[in-house]
PQR file with spaces between the fields and no chain letter, atoms N, CA, C, O and H, PARSE charges and radii, in Angstrom:
ATOM       1  N    MET     1      49.496   63.866   10.540 -0.4000 1.5000
ATOM       2  CA   MET     1      50.175   64.239    9.320 -0.0000 2.0000
ATOM       3  C    MET     1      49.583   65.547    8.783  0.5500 1.7000
ATOM       4  O    MET     1      48.371   65.760    8.831 -0.5500 1.4000
ATOM       5  N    ASN     2      50.427   66.383    8.291 -0.4000 1.5000
ATOM       6  CA   ASN     2      50.015   67.659    7.725 -0.0000 2.0000
ATOM       7  C    ASN     2      49.957   67.525    6.205  0.5500 1.7000
ATOM       8  O    ASN     2      50.848   66.929    5.599 -0.5500 1.4000
ATOM       9  H    ASN     2      51.411   66.210    8.252  0.4000 1.0000
ATOM      10  N    LYS     3      48.908   68.079    5.587 -0.4000 1.5000
ATOM      11  CA   LYS     3      48.759   68.020    4.138 -0.0000 2.0000
ATOM      12  C    LYS     3      48.244   69.375    3.653  0.5500 1.7000
ATOM      13  O    LYS     3      47.544   70.078    4.381 -0.5500 1.4000
ATOM      14  H    LYS     3      48.184   68.562    6.079  0.4000 1.0000
ATOM      15  N    PHE     4      48.594   69.729    2.433 -0.4000 1.5000
ATOM      16  CA   PHE     4      48.180   71.004    1.858 -0.0000 2.0000
ATOM      17  C    PHE     4      47.129   70.780    0.778  0.5500 1.7000
ATOM      18  O    PHE     4      47.212   69.832   -0.003 -0.5500 1.4000
ATOM      19  H    PHE     4      49.163   69.158    1.841  0.4000 1.0000
ATOM      20  N    TYR     5      46.139   71.672    0.748 -0.4000 1.5000
ATOM      21  CA   TYR     5      45.067   71.644   -0.242 -0.0000 2.0000
ATOM      22  C    TYR     5      44.942   73.022   -0.867  0.5500 1.7000
ATOM      23  O    TYR     5      45.299   74.031   -0.259 -0.5500 1.4000
ATOM      24  H    TYR     5      46.072   72.442    1.383  0.4000 1.0000
ATOM      25  N    ILE     6      44.430   73.051   -2.091 -0.4000 1.5000
ATOM      26  CA   ILE     6      44.136   74.326   -2.740 -0.0000 2.0000
ATOM      27  C    ILE     6      42.633   74.527   -2.704  0.5500 1.7000
ATOM      28  O    ILE     6      41.887   73.770   -3.325 -0.5500 1.4000
ATOM      29  H    ILE     6      44.140   72.231   -2.585  0.4000 1.0000
ATOM      30  N    VAL     7      42.184   75.542   -1.982 -0.4000 1.5000
ATOM      31  CA   VAL     7      40.763   75.870   -1.917 -0.0000 2.0000
ATOM      32  C    VAL     7      40.427   76.685   -3.167  0.5500 1.7000
ATOM      33  O    VAL     7      40.986   77.758   -3.397 -0.5500 1.4000
ATOM      34  H    VAL     7      42.790   76.157   -1.478  0.4000 1.0000
ATOM      35  N    GLU     8      39.505   76.154   -3.964 -0.4000 1.5000
ATOM      36  CA   GLU     8      39.137   76.771   -5.239 -0.0000 2.0000
ATOM      37  C    GLU     8      37.840   77.561   -5.175  0.5500 1.7000
ATOM      38  O    GLU     8      37.643   78.491   -5.958 -0.5500 1.4000
ATOM      39  H    GLU     8      39.050   75.283   -3.778  0.4000 1.0000
ATOM      40  N    ASP     9      36.950   77.203   -4.249 -0.4000 1.5000
ATOM      41  CA   ASP     9      35.671   77.904   -4.140 -0.0000 2.0000
ATOM      42  C    ASP     9      35.125   77.748   -2.727  0.5500 1.7000
ATOM      43  O    ASP     9      35.220   76.679   -2.125 -0.5500 1.4000
ATOM      44  H    ASP     9      37.109   76.448   -3.613  0.4000 1.0000
ATOM      45  N    ILE    10      34.557   78.824   -2.210 -0.4000 1.5000
ATOM      46  CA   ILE    10      33.941   78.837   -0.879 -0.0000 2.0000
ATOM      47  C    ILE    10      32.531   79.390   -1.059  0.5500 1.7000
ATOM      48  O    ILE    10      32.343   80.439   -1.674 -0.5500 1.4000
ATOM      49  H    ILE    10      34.480   79.693   -2.699  0.4000 1.0000
ATOM      50  N    ARG    11      31.547   78.682   -0.522 -0.4000 1.5000
ATOM      51  CA   ARG    11      30.158   79.156   -0.599 -0.0000 2.0000
ATOM      52  C    ARG    11      29.556   79.177    0.794  0.5500 1.7000
ATOM      53  O    ARG    11      29.861   78.337    1.641 -0.5500 1.4000
ATOM      54  H    ARG    11      31.700   77.830   -0.023  0.4000 1.0000
ATOM      55  N    PHE    12      28.690   80.163    1.008 -0.4000 1.5000
ATOM      56  CA   PHE    12      27.994   80.315    2.294 -0.0000 2.0000
ATOM      57  C    PHE    12      26.574   80.762    1.998  0.5500 1.7000
ATOM      58  O    PHE    12      26.275   81.208    0.890 -0.5500 1.4000
ATOM      59  H    PHE    12      28.442   80.845    0.321  0.4000 1.0000
ATOM      60  N    ASP    13      25.698   80.644    2.990 -0.4000 1.5000
ATOM      61  CA   ASP    13      24.308   81.052    2.833 -0.0000 2.0000
ATOM      62  C    ASP    13      24.198   82.546    3.126  0.5500 1.7000
ATOM      63  O    ASP    13      24.451   82.973    4.252 -0.5500 1.4000
ATOM      64  H    ASP    13      25.941   80.282    3.890  0.4000 1.0000
ATOM      65  N    PRO    14      23.821   83.351    2.116 -0.5600 1.5000
ATOM      66  CA   PRO    14      23.740   84.802    2.324  0.2800 2.0000
ATOM      67  C    PRO    14      22.457   85.254    3.032  0.5500 1.7000
ATOM      68  O    PRO    14      22.280   86.441    3.306 -0.5500 1.4000
ATOM      69  N    LYS    15      21.572   84.307    3.322 -0.4000 1.5000
ATOM      70  CA   LYS    15      20.294   84.644    3.961 -0.0000 2.0000
ATOM      71  C    LYS    15      20.528   85.320    5.313  0.5500 1.7000
ATOM      72  O    LYS    15      21.409   84.916    6.072 -0.5500 1.4000
ATOM      73  H    LYS    15      21.715   83.343    3.099  0.4000 1.0000
ATOM      74  N    PHE    16      19.751   86.325    5.601 -0.4000 1.5000
ATOM      75  CA   PHE    16      19.775   87.055    6.874 -0.0000 2.0000
ATOM      76  C    PHE    16      21.072   87.845    7.098  0.5500 1.7000
ATOM      77  O    PHE    16      21.412   88.153    8.241 -0.5500 1.4000
ATOM      78  H    PHE    16      19.035   86.653    4.984  0.4000 1.0000
ATOM      79  N    LYS    17      21.794   88.172    6.029 -0.4000 1.5000
ATOM      80  CA   LYS    17      23.012   88.976    6.145 -0.0000 2.0000
ATOM      81  C    LYS    17      22.731   90.377    5.625  0.5500 1.7000
ATOM      82  O    LYS    17      22.023   90.547    4.633 -0.5500 1.4000
ATOM      83  H    LYS    17      21.518   87.922    5.101  0.4000 1.0000
ATOM      84  N    THR    18      23.284   91.375    6.295 -0.4000 1.5000
ATOM      85  CA   THR    18      23.140   92.751    5.829 -0.0000 2.0000
ATOM      86  C    THR    18      24.059   92.962    4.631  0.5500 1.7000
ATOM      87  O    THR    18      24.926   92.134    4.347 -0.5500 1.4000
ATOM      88  H    THR    18      23.859   91.237    7.102  0.4000 1.0000
ATOM      89  N    GLU    19      23.864   94.068    3.939 -0.4000 1.5000
ATOM      90  CA   GLU    19      24.700   94.382    2.778 -0.0000 2.0000
ATOM      91  C    GLU    19      26.171   94.515    3.189  0.5500 1.7000
ATOM      92  O    GLU    19      27.068   94.071    2.471 -0.5500 1.4000
ATOM      93  H    GLU    19      23.161   94.740    4.170  0.4000 1.0000
ATOM      94  N    GLU    20      26.404   95.126    4.341 -0.4000 1.5000
ATOM      95  CA   GLU    20      27.773   95.292    4.841 -0.0000 2.0000
ATOM      96  C    GLU    20      28.410   93.937    5.166  0.5500 1.7000
ATOM      97  O    GLU    20      29.569   93.695    4.829 -0.5500 1.4000
ATOM      98  H    GLU    20      25.676   95.487    4.924  0.4000 1.0000
ATOM      99  N    GLU    21      27.645   93.053    5.825 -0.4000 1.5000
ATOM     100  CA   GLU    21      28.147   91.715    6.139 -0.0000 2.0000
ATOM     101  C    GLU    21      28.457   90.941    4.866  0.5500 1.7000
ATOM     102  O    GLU    21      29.467   90.241    4.794 -0.5500 1.4000
ATOM     103  H    GLU    21      26.704   93.250    6.099  0.4000 1.0000
ATOM     104  N    LEU    22      27.597   91.064    3.865 -0.4000 1.5000
ATOM     105  CA   LEU    22      27.825   90.370    2.595 -0.0000 2.0000
ATOM     106  C    LEU    22      29.095   90.856    1.917  0.5500 1.7000
ATOM     107  O    LEU    22      29.845   90.052    1.364 -0.5500 1.4000
ATOM     108  H    LEU    22      26.777   91.632    3.923  0.4000 1.0000
ATOM     109  N    LYS    23      29.347   92.157    1.951 -0.4000 1.5000
ATOM     110  CA   LYS    23      30.572   92.688    1.345 -0.0000 2.0000
ATOM     111  C    LYS    23      31.803   92.119    2.043  0.5500 1.7000
ATOM     112  O    LYS    23      32.769   91.723    1.389 -0.5500 1.4000
ATOM     113  H    LYS    23      28.738   92.810    2.401  0.4000 1.0000
ATOM     114  N    GLU    24      31.763   92.080    3.364 -0.4000 1.5000
ATOM     115  CA   GLU    24      32.891   91.534    4.121 -0.0000 2.0000
ATOM     116  C    GLU    24      33.093   90.046    3.822  0.5500 1.7000
ATOM     117  O    GLU    24      34.221   89.589    3.640 -0.5500 1.4000
ATOM     118  H    GLU    24      30.978   92.402    3.894  0.4000 1.0000
ATOM     119  N    LEU    25      31.986   89.298    3.775 -0.4000 1.5000
ATOM     120  CA   LEU    25      32.078   87.866    3.484 -0.0000 2.0000
ATOM     121  C    LEU    25      32.571   87.609    2.067  0.5500 1.7000
ATOM     122  O    LEU    25      33.336   86.672    1.842 -0.5500 1.4000
ATOM     123  H    LEU    25      31.069   89.670    3.923  0.4000 1.0000
ATOM     124  N    GLU    26      32.147   88.421    1.118 -0.4000 1.5000
ATOM     125  CA   GLU    26      32.619   88.254   -0.258 -0.0000 2.0000
ATOM     126  C    GLU    26      34.119   88.556   -0.349  0.5500 1.7000
ATOM     127  O    GLU    26      34.842   87.894   -1.092 -0.5500 1.4000
ATOM     128  H    GLU    26      31.525   89.182    1.301  0.4000 1.0000
ATOM     129  N    TRP    27      34.583   89.558    0.408 -0.4000 1.5000
ATOM     130  CA   TRP    27      36.008   89.853    0.448 -0.0000 2.0000
ATOM     131  C    TRP    27      36.784   88.668    1.028  0.5500 1.7000
ATOM     132  O    TRP    27      37.806   88.253    0.480 -0.5500 1.4000
ATOM     133  H    TRP    27      33.995   90.096    1.012  0.4000 1.0000
ATOM     134  N    LYS    28      36.285   88.134    2.143 -0.4000 1.5000
ATOM     135  CA   LYS    28      36.926   86.968    2.757 -0.0000 2.0000
ATOM     136  C    LYS    28      36.889   85.768    1.810  0.5500 1.7000
ATOM     137  O    LYS    28      37.853   85.007    1.721 -0.5500 1.4000
ATOM     138  H    LYS    28      35.455   88.471    2.588  0.4000 1.0000
ATOM     139  N    GLN    29      35.771   85.608    1.107 -0.4000 1.5000
ATOM     140  CA   GLN    29      35.613   84.500    0.164 -0.0000 2.0000
ATOM     141  C    GLN    29      36.701   84.563   -0.913  0.5500 1.7000
ATOM     142  O    GLN    29      37.335   83.551   -1.215 -0.5500 1.4000
ATOM     143  H    GLN    29      34.989   86.226    1.179  0.4000 1.0000
ATOM     144  N    GLU    30      36.914   85.731   -1.483 -0.4000 1.5000
ATOM     145  CA   GLU    30      37.948   85.888   -2.517 -0.0000 2.0000
ATOM     146  C    GLU    30      39.344   85.671   -1.953  0.5500 1.7000
ATOM     147  O    GLU    30      40.175   85.013   -2.579 -0.5500 1.4000
ATOM     148  H    GLU    30      36.400   86.553   -1.238  0.4000 1.0000
ATOM     149  N    ASN    31      39.601   86.219   -0.783 -0.4000 1.5000
ATOM     150  CA   ASN    31      40.931   86.125   -0.196 -0.0000 2.0000
ATOM     151  C    ASN    31      41.211   84.782    0.470  0.5500 1.7000
ATOM     152  O    ASN    31      42.357   84.483    0.803 -0.5500 1.4000
ATOM     153  H    ASN    31      38.926   86.754   -0.275  0.4000 1.0000
ATOM     154  N    GLY    32      40.180   83.978    0.664 -0.4000 1.5000
ATOM     155  CA   GLY    32      40.356   82.650    1.253 -0.0000 2.0000
ATOM     156  C    GLY    32      40.750   81.592    0.231  0.5500 1.7000
ATOM     157  O    GLY    32      41.076   80.465    0.602 -0.5500 1.4000
ATOM     158  H    GLY    32      39.248   84.221    0.394  0.4000 1.0000
ATOM     159  N    LEU    33      40.722   81.940   -1.040 -0.4000 1.5000
ATOM     160  CA   LEU    33      41.109   80.984   -2.072 -0.0000 2.0000
ATOM     161  C    LEU    33      42.624   80.840   -2.074  0.5500 1.7000
ATOM     162  O    LEU    33      43.353   81.817   -1.898 -0.5500 1.4000
ATOM     163  H    LEU    33      40.456   82.855   -1.342  0.4000 1.0000
ATOM     164  N    GLY    34      43.085   79.620   -2.273 -0.4000 1.5000
ATOM     165  CA   GLY    34      44.527   79.377   -2.310 -0.0000 2.0000
ATOM     166  C    GLY    34      44.905   78.189   -1.451  0.5500 1.7000
ATOM     167  O    GLY    34      44.080   77.314   -1.188 -0.5500 1.4000
ATOM     168  H    GLY    34      42.493   78.827   -2.416  0.4000 1.0000
ATOM     169  N    VAL    35      46.145   78.160   -1.017 -0.4000 1.5000
ATOM     170  CA   VAL    35      46.700   77.005   -0.297 -0.0000 2.0000
ATOM     171  C    VAL    35      46.368   77.078    1.185  0.5500 1.7000
ATOM     172  O    VAL    35      46.582   78.099    1.839 -0.5500 1.4000
ATOM     173  H    VAL    35      46.816   78.871   -1.231  0.4000 1.0000
ATOM     174  N    TRP    36      45.839   75.971    1.702 -0.4000 1.5000
ATOM     175  CA   TRP    36      45.537   75.812    3.129 -0.0000 2.0000
ATOM     176  C    TRP    36      46.176   74.503    3.593  0.5500 1.7000
ATOM     177  O    TRP    36      46.276   73.550    2.820 -0.5500 1.4000
ATOM     178  H    TRP    36      45.665   75.141    1.171  0.4000 1.0000
ATOM     179  N    SER    37      46.600   74.461    4.837 -0.4000 1.5000
ATOM     180  CA   SER    37      47.108   73.211    5.404 -0.0000 2.0000
ATOM     181  C    SER    37      46.050   72.621    6.326  0.5500 1.7000
ATOM     182  O    SER    37      45.227   73.337    6.896 -0.5500 1.4000
ATOM     183  H    SER    37      46.519   75.236    5.465  0.4000 1.0000
ATOM     184  N    ALA    38      46.090   71.310    6.458 -0.4000 1.5000
ATOM     185  CA   ALA    38      45.154   70.615    7.348 -0.0000 2.0000
ATOM     186  C    ALA    38      45.893   69.457    8.017  0.5500 1.7000
ATOM     187  O    ALA    38      46.714   68.779    7.399 -0.5500 1.4000
ATOM     188  H    ALA    38      46.759   70.728    5.995  0.4000 1.0000
ATOM     189  N    GLU    39      45.581   69.252    9.284 -0.4000 1.5000
ATOM     190  CA   GLU    39      46.225   68.189   10.049 -0.0000 2.0000
ATOM     191  C    GLU    39      45.246   67.055   10.295  0.5500 1.7000
ATOM     192  O    GLU    39      44.034   67.264   10.352 -0.5500 1.4000
ATOM     193  H    GLU    39      44.914   69.802    9.786  0.4000 1.0000
ATOM     194  N    GLY    40      45.783   65.855   10.439 -0.4000 1.5000
ATOM     195  CA   GLY    40      44.968   64.697   10.776 -0.0000 2.0000
ATOM     196  C    GLY    40      45.700   63.415   10.436  0.5500 1.7000
ATOM     197  O    GLY    40      46.617   63.406    9.614 -0.5500 1.4000
ATOM     198  H    GLY    40      46.767   65.685   10.393  0.4000 1.0000
ATOM     199  N    ARG    41      45.286   62.334   11.076 -0.4000 1.5000
ATOM     200  CA   ARG    41      45.922   61.041   10.807 -0.0000 2.0000
ATOM     201  C    ARG    41      45.374   60.396    9.548  0.5500 1.7000
ATOM     202  O    ARG    41      46.081   59.655    8.865 -0.5500 1.4000
ATOM     203  H    ARG    41      44.542   62.341   11.744  0.4000 1.0000
ATOM     204  N    THR    42      44.096   60.680    9.235 -0.4000 1.5000
ATOM     205  CA   THR    42      43.482   60.103    8.043 -0.0000 2.0000
ATOM     206  C    THR    42      43.027   61.222    7.113  0.5500 1.7000
ATOM     207  O    THR    42      42.966   62.387    7.508 -0.5500 1.4000
ATOM     208  H    THR    42      43.521   61.282    9.790  0.4000 1.0000
ATOM     209  N    GLU    43      42.709   60.856    5.877 -0.4000 1.5000
ATOM     210  CA   GLU    43      42.230   61.853    4.921 -0.0000 2.0000
ATOM     211  C    GLU    43      40.936   62.502    5.408  0.5500 1.7000
ATOM     212  O    GLU    43      40.759   63.710    5.249 -0.5500 1.4000
ATOM     213  H    GLU    43      42.758   59.910    5.557  0.4000 1.0000
ATOM     214  N    ASP    44      40.025   61.716    6.000 -0.4000 1.5000
ATOM     215  CA   ASP    44      38.769   62.267    6.528 -0.0000 2.0000
ATOM     216  C    ASP    44      39.023   63.304    7.620  0.5500 1.7000
ATOM     217  O    ASP    44      38.374   64.350    7.648 -0.5500 1.4000
ATOM     218  H    ASP    44      40.169   60.735    6.129  0.4000 1.0000
ATOM     219  N    GLU    45      39.964   63.017    8.517 -0.4000 1.5000
ATOM     220  CA   GLU    45      40.293   63.976    9.583 -0.0000 2.0000
ATOM     221  C    GLU    45      40.866   65.256    8.988  0.5500 1.7000
ATOM     222  O    GLU    45      40.551   66.353    9.450 -0.5500 1.4000
ATOM     223  H    GLU    45      40.491   62.167    8.495  0.4000 1.0000
ATOM     224  N    ARG    46      41.711   65.121    7.960 -0.4000 1.5000
ATOM     225  CA   ARG    46      42.297   66.309    7.333 -0.0000 2.0000
ATOM     226  C    ARG    46      41.230   67.144    6.629  0.5500 1.7000
ATOM     227  O    ARG    46      41.264   68.372    6.702 -0.5500 1.4000
ATOM     228  H    ARG    46      41.967   64.230    7.584  0.4000 1.0000
ATOM     229  N    ILE    47      40.289   66.499    5.954 -0.4000 1.5000
ATOM     230  CA   ILE    47      39.211   67.219    5.262 -0.0000 2.0000
ATOM     231  C    ILE    47      38.338   67.943    6.285  0.5500 1.7000
ATOM     232  O    ILE    47      37.994   69.109    6.092 -0.5500 1.4000
ATOM     233  H    ILE    47      40.261   65.502    5.894  0.4000 1.0000
ATOM     234  N    ASN    48      37.976   67.257    7.373 -0.4000 1.5000
ATOM     235  CA   ASN    48      37.193   67.909    8.436 -0.0000 2.0000
ATOM     236  C    ASN    48      37.939   69.107    9.010  0.5500 1.7000
ATOM     237  O    ASN    48      37.341   70.152    9.266 -0.5500 1.4000
ATOM     238  H    ASN    48      38.255   66.310    7.530  0.4000 1.0000
ATOM     239  N    ASN    49      39.250   68.953    9.211 -0.4000 1.5000
ATOM     240  CA   ASN    49      40.061   70.047    9.728 -0.0000 2.0000
ATOM     241  C    ASN    49      40.091   71.215    8.752  0.5500 1.7000
ATOM     242  O    ASN    49      40.044   72.372    9.170 -0.5500 1.4000
ATOM     243  H    ASN    49      39.736   68.104    9.003  0.4000 1.0000
ATOM     244  N    LEU    50      40.168   70.925    7.455 -0.4000 1.5000
ATOM     245  CA   LEU    50      40.154   71.979    6.437 -0.0000 2.0000
ATOM     246  C    LEU    50      38.839   72.752    6.484  0.5500 1.7000
ATOM     247  O    LEU    50      38.843   73.983    6.481 -0.5500 1.4000
ATOM     248  H    LEU    50      40.206   69.985    7.116  0.4000 1.0000
ATOM     249  N    TRP    51      37.700   72.029    6.528 -0.4000 1.5000
ATOM     250  CA   TRP    51      36.383   72.683    6.611 -0.0000 2.0000
ATOM     251  C    TRP    51      36.313   73.585    7.840  0.5500 1.7000
ATOM     252  O    TRP    51      35.856   74.724    7.753 -0.5500 1.4000
ATOM     253  H    TRP    51      37.697   71.029    6.530  0.4000 1.0000
ATOM     254  N    GLU    52      36.771   73.066    8.997 -0.4000 1.5000
ATOM     255  CA   GLU    52      36.722   73.846   10.235 -0.0000 2.0000
ATOM     256  C    GLU    52      37.563   75.111   10.131  0.5500 1.7000
ATOM     257  O    GLU    52      37.129   76.180   10.560 -0.5500 1.4000
ATOM     258  H    GLU    52      37.142   72.141    9.068  0.4000 1.0000
ATOM     259  N    LYS    53      38.764   74.999    9.563 -0.4000 1.5000
ATOM     260  CA   LYS    53      39.635   76.165    9.428 -0.0000 2.0000
ATOM     261  C    LYS    53      39.007   77.233    8.536  0.5500 1.7000
ATOM     262  O    LYS    53      39.027   78.418    8.870 -0.5500 1.4000
ATOM     263  H    LYS    53      39.116   74.130    9.215  0.4000 1.0000
ATOM     264  N    VAL    54      38.450   76.807    7.400 -0.4000 1.5000
ATOM     265  CA   VAL    54      37.859   77.780    6.476 -0.0000 2.0000
ATOM     266  C    VAL    54      36.601   78.391    7.093  0.5500 1.7000
ATOM     267  O    VAL    54      36.371   79.592    6.954 -0.5500 1.4000
ATOM     268  H    VAL    54      38.434   75.845    7.129  0.4000 1.0000
ATOM     269  N    GLN    55      35.777   77.579    7.778 -0.4000 1.5000
ATOM     270  CA   GLN    55      34.587   78.117    8.459 -0.0000 2.0000
ATOM     271  C    GLN    55      34.980   79.121    9.530  0.5500 1.7000
ATOM     272  O    GLN    55      34.350   80.171    9.657 -0.5500 1.4000
ATOM     273  H    GLN    55      35.963   76.603    7.891  0.4000 1.0000
ATOM     274  N    ASP    56      36.009   78.810   10.298 -0.4000 1.5000
ATOM     275  CA   ASP    56      36.479   79.745   11.333 -0.0000 2.0000
ATOM     276  C    ASP    56      36.947   81.044   10.696  0.5500 1.7000
ATOM     277  O    ASP    56      36.662   82.127   11.208 -0.5500 1.4000
ATOM     278  H    ASP    56      36.520   77.956   10.195  0.4000 1.0000
ATOM     279  N    TYR    57      37.659   80.942    9.590 -0.4000 1.5000
ATOM     280  CA   TYR    57      38.139   82.139    8.885 -0.0000 2.0000
ATOM     281  C    TYR    57      36.964   82.982    8.383  0.5500 1.7000
ATOM     282  O    TYR    57      36.961   84.204    8.531 -0.5500 1.4000
ATOM     283  H    TYR    57      37.891   80.062    9.175  0.4000 1.0000
ATOM     284  N    MET    58      35.972   82.321    7.791 -0.4000 1.5000
ATOM     285  CA   MET    58      34.827   83.035    7.226 -0.0000 2.0000
ATOM     286  C    MET    58      33.915   83.584    8.316  0.5500 1.7000
ATOM     287  O    MET    58      33.336   84.658    8.152 -0.5500 1.4000
ATOM     288  H    MET    58      35.975   81.328    7.671  0.4000 1.0000
ATOM     289  N    GLY    59      33.782   82.865    9.420 -0.4000 1.5000
ATOM     290  CA   GLY    59      32.907   83.305   10.505 -0.0000 2.0000
ATOM     291  C    GLY    59      31.448   82.919   10.310  0.5500 1.7000
ATOM     292  O    GLY    59      30.580   83.372   11.056 -0.5500 1.4000
ATOM     293  H    GLY    59      34.253   81.992    9.553  0.4000 1.0000
ATOM     294  N    VAL    60      31.171   82.080    9.306 -0.4000 1.5000
ATOM     295  CA   VAL    60      29.818   81.587    9.036 -0.0000 2.0000
ATOM     296  C    VAL    60      29.922   80.113    8.624  0.5500 1.7000
ATOM     297  O    VAL    60      30.995   79.630    8.263 -0.5500 1.4000
ATOM     298  H    VAL    60      31.877   81.713    8.699  0.4000 1.0000
ATOM     299  N    TYR    61      28.784   79.411    8.687 -0.4000 1.5000
ATOM     300  CA   TYR    61      28.766   78.037    8.210 -0.0000 2.0000
ATOM     301  C    TYR    61      28.862   78.028    6.697  0.5500 1.7000
ATOM     302  O    TYR    61      28.261   78.859    6.016 -0.5500 1.4000
ATOM     303  H    TYR    61      27.913   79.803    8.981  0.4000 1.0000
ATOM     304  N    LEU    62      29.626   77.079    6.185 -0.4000 1.5000
ATOM     305  CA   LEU    62      29.786   76.953    4.742 -0.0000 2.0000
ATOM     306  C    LEU    62      28.719   76.037    4.166  0.5500 1.7000
ATOM     307  O    LEU    62      28.304   75.072    4.807 -0.5500 1.4000
ATOM     308  H    LEU    62      30.114   76.404    6.739  0.4000 1.0000
ATOM     309  N    THR    63      28.279   76.348    2.951 -0.4000 1.5000
ATOM     310  CA   THR    63      27.362   75.444    2.242 -0.0000 2.0000
ATOM     311  C    THR    63      28.134   74.576    1.269  0.5500 1.7000
ATOM     312  O    THR    63      27.664   73.506    0.880 -0.5500 1.4000
ATOM     313  H    THR    63      28.617   77.133    2.430  0.4000 1.0000
ATOM     314  N    MET    64      29.342   75.037    0.864 -0.4000 1.5000
ATOM     315  CA   MET    64      30.171   74.258   -0.044 -0.0000 2.0000
ATOM     316  C    MET    64      31.626   74.697    0.089  0.5500 1.7000
ATOM     317  O    MET    64      31.919   75.871    0.317 -0.5500 1.4000
ATOM     318  H    MET    64      29.724   75.905    1.180  0.4000 1.0000
ATOM     319  N    LEU    65      32.509   73.749   -0.055 -0.4000 1.5000
ATOM     320  CA   LEU    65      33.935   74.024   -0.080 -0.0000 2.0000
ATOM     321  C    LEU    65      34.533   73.157   -1.182  0.5500 1.7000
ATOM     322  O    LEU    65      34.506   71.929   -1.099 -0.5500 1.4000
ATOM     323  H    LEU    65      32.271   72.796   -0.240  0.4000 1.0000
ATOM     324  N    GLU    66      35.069   73.796   -2.206 -0.4000 1.5000
ATOM     325  CA   GLU    66      35.680   73.069   -3.314 -0.0000 2.0000
ATOM     326  C    GLU    66      37.188   73.192   -3.174  0.5500 1.7000
ATOM     327  O    GLU    66      37.713   74.295   -3.023 -0.5500 1.4000
ATOM     328  H    GLU    66      35.091   74.794   -2.273  0.4000 1.0000
ATOM     329  N    TYR    67      37.884   72.065   -3.222 -0.4000 1.5000
ATOM     330  CA   TYR    67      39.329   72.041   -3.022 -0.0000 2.0000
ATOM     331  C    TYR    67      39.933   70.913   -3.844  0.5500 1.7000
ATOM     332  O    TYR    67      39.224   70.033   -4.332 -0.5500 1.4000
ATOM     333  H    TYR    67      37.457   71.169   -3.344  0.4000 1.0000
ATOM     334  N    CYS    68      41.246   70.949   -3.988 -0.4000 1.5000
ATOM     335  CA   CYS    68      41.968   69.853   -4.635 -0.0000 2.0000
ATOM     336  C    CYS    68      43.297   69.697   -3.912  0.5500 1.7000
ATOM     337  O    CYS    68      43.674   70.543   -3.101 -0.5500 1.4000
ATOM     338  H    CYS    68      41.822   71.663   -3.591  0.4000 1.0000
ATOM     339  N    ASN    69      44.002   68.619   -4.206 -0.4000 1.5000
ATOM     340  CA   ASN    69      45.319   68.415   -3.620 -0.0000 2.0000
ATOM     341  C    ASN    69      46.277   69.482   -4.133  0.5500 1.7000
ATOM     342  O    ASN    69      46.108   70.002   -5.236 -0.5500 1.4000
ATOM     343  H    ASN    69      43.696   67.932   -4.865  0.4000 1.0000
ATOM     344  N    ASN    70      47.273   69.800   -3.335 -0.4000 1.5000
ATOM     345  CA   ASN    70      48.253   70.801   -3.730 -0.0000 2.0000
ATOM     346  C    ASN    70      49.015   70.304   -4.951  0.5500 1.7000
ATOM     347  O    ASN    70      49.552   69.196   -4.954 -0.5500 1.4000
ATOM     348  H    ASN    70      47.410   69.378   -2.439  0.4000 1.0000
ATOM     349  N    ARG    71      49.054   71.138   -5.988 -0.4000 1.5000
ATOM     350  CA   ARG    71      49.729   70.813   -7.245 -0.0000 2.0000
ATOM     351  C    ARG    71      49.899   72.120   -8.019  0.5500 1.7000
ATOM     352  O    ARG    71      49.366   73.145   -7.593 -0.5500 1.4000
ATOM     353  H    ARG    71      48.618   72.037   -5.985  0.4000 1.0000
ATOM     354  N    PRO    72      50.618   72.118   -9.132 -0.5600 1.5000
ATOM     355  CA   PRO    72      50.643   73.348   -9.928  0.2800 2.0000
ATOM     356  C    PRO    72      49.218   73.747  -10.293  0.5500 1.7000
ATOM     357  O    PRO    72      48.442   72.920  -10.772 -0.5500 1.4000
ATOM     358  N    HIS    73      48.879   74.996  -10.072 -0.4000 1.5000
ATOM     359  CA   HIS    73      47.487   75.428  -10.172 -0.0000 2.0000
ATOM     360  C    HIS    73      47.454   76.917  -10.498  0.5500 1.7000
ATOM     361  O    HIS    73      48.322   77.660  -10.041 -0.5500 1.4000
ATOM     362  H    HIS    73      49.510   75.668   -9.683  0.4000 1.0000
ATOM     363  N    PRO    74      46.471   77.372  -11.279 -0.5600 1.5000
ATOM     364  CA   PRO    74      46.388   78.801  -11.618  0.2800 2.0000
ATOM     365  C    PRO    74      46.305   79.734  -10.400  0.5500 1.7000
ATOM     366  O    PRO    74      46.762   80.875  -10.466 -0.5500 1.4000
ATOM     367  N    LEU    75      45.724   79.258   -9.291 -0.4000 1.5000
ATOM     368  CA   LEU    75      45.618   80.107   -8.096 -0.0000 2.0000
ATOM     369  C    LEU    75      46.965   80.292   -7.392  0.5500 1.7000
ATOM     370  O    LEU    75      47.149   81.248   -6.638 -0.5500 1.4000
ATOM     371  H    LEU    75      45.352   78.331   -9.237  0.4000 1.0000
ATOM     372  N    THR    76      47.900   79.377   -7.641 -0.4000 1.5000
ATOM     373  CA   THR    76      49.171   79.444   -6.918 -0.0000 2.0000
ATOM     374  C    THR    76      50.362   79.689   -7.837  0.5500 1.7000
ATOM     375  O    THR    76      51.484   79.834   -7.351 -0.5500 1.4000
ATOM     376  H    THR    76      47.750   78.601   -8.254  0.4000 1.0000
ATOM     377  N    ALA    77      50.153   79.739   -9.137 -0.4000 1.5000
ATOM     378  CA   ALA    77      51.257   79.908  -10.086 -0.0000 2.0000
ATOM     379  C    ALA    77      51.520   81.395  -10.351  0.5500 1.7000
ATOM     380  O    ALA    77      50.608   82.221  -10.308 -0.5500 1.4000
ATOM     381  H    ALA    77      49.241   79.622   -9.532  0.4000 1.0000
ATOM     382  N    PHE    78      52.778   81.708  -10.625 -0.4000 1.5000
ATOM     383  CA   PHE    78      53.133   83.063  -11.004 -0.0000 2.0000
ATOM     384  C    PHE    78      54.366   82.996  -11.902  0.5500 1.7000
ATOM     385  O    PHE    78      55.082   81.995  -11.917 -0.5500 1.4000
ATOM     386  H    PHE    78      53.519   81.037  -10.660  0.4000 1.0000
ATOM     387  N    LYS    79      54.605   84.073  -12.649 -0.4000 1.5000
ATOM     388  CA   LYS    79      55.791   84.132  -13.518 -0.0000 2.0000
ATOM     389  C    LYS    79      56.826   85.049  -12.943  0.5500 1.7000
ATOM     390  O    LYS    79      57.891   85.225  -13.534 -0.5500 1.4000
ATOM     391  H    LYS    79      54.023   84.886  -12.637  0.4000 1.0000
């Protein structure tokens, strides 16, 4: 089953990163916020899939991923 989540915050360990790498990661961090889809038969499988997708996008291990179920949200709303 496919489900959508809103990623609200992404955190990674900045240790051992150059200034250039940090700038790129911060850009990815900002642009990675929003709606993501995740596949799986159970909620746990979907959450694991979401973590893997965001980690792959960022290119580093995450220390935290804050998300909620897809719903009306300031990150996805527009006038």
